[in-house]
Every structure is written in C-alpha cells, then in structure tokens.
C-alpha positions, 0 to 999 in steps of 0.5 A: 500500499502506497504512502502519501506525504502530507505537506500542508502550505503552512508548513512548506517553508524554506530553508527549514528544516535542513534535514530529511523531513515530511510534516506527515504521511498517510497509508492505510487509513492511518495518518501520522504526523511528524513531531511538530513544534511552534514554527510559524509560516516563515519557519521560525520558532515563535513565542520564544520562552512562552510554553502556552503560545508554543503549545497553541502554535504546535497544535495548530501545526498538528491540526494542519497536517491532520486536515491535509490528510482529511482527518480532524481532532476527533480522528486522533487515537494517540499523541505523544508530547515532548516537553523541554521542562516537565514544569510546563505540563499544566500550561501545555495540558490546559491548551491540549484539553481545549483541543480534546475537551471530551474523550481525549486520545491516549497520550504519552508526555515525557520531558526531553531535550528538543532539537533547538534551544528555543523549542519548549514543546513538540507534539505528534499524533496518529489518526485513523480515518478508515480504509 
C-alpha cells in the first residue's frame, strides 16, 4: 500500500528544516504527523520562552497536517507530547484539553531535550480515518 506524504502549505517553508523531513504521512487509513513544534509560517520558532503560545502554535501545526490528510481532532487515537521542562505540563495540558475537551486520545508526555534551544514543546499525533 503506497504512502502519501502530507505537506500543508502552512508548513512548506524554506530553508527549514535542513534535514530529511515530512510534516506527515498517510497509508492504509492511518495518518501520522511528524513531531510538530512552534514553527510559524516563515519557519521560525515563535513565542520564545512562552510554553502556552508555543503549545497553541504546535497544535495548529498538528491540525494542519491532519486536515491535509482529511482528518480532524476526532480521528486522533494517540498523541505523544515532548516537553523541554516537565514543569510546563499544566500549561501545555490546559491548551491540549481545549482541543480534546471530551474523550481525549491516548497520550504519552515526557520531558526531553528538543532539537533547538528555543523549542519548549513538540507534539505528534496518529489518526485513523478508515480504509
């Protein structure tokens, strides 16, 4: 079964990233987003130092990939959240809960170093749209 790369216009900036990267992919009724961060439309990390604003931008980027594949938040079955500092969990969780007010997907949240110093949160999602 062929794989389709998902690259929404809002994440089609240059020159970032400079490594092999696709914002998402779909195959067999499944959509997988890459780990999304708080890149704005120019490819710059936005809201440096503000985990709430970075979470909002990160979720918007995840949503753009999901929509590119024909999915909505209701189709998401699993999310992984990576925080630079677990002390930011409550703030991230407040914004996450706005996207999933009822019946949220399975989720794992861990503290880990992220690719760039200014990145505070990274989120990836897996969605099922049938097939």
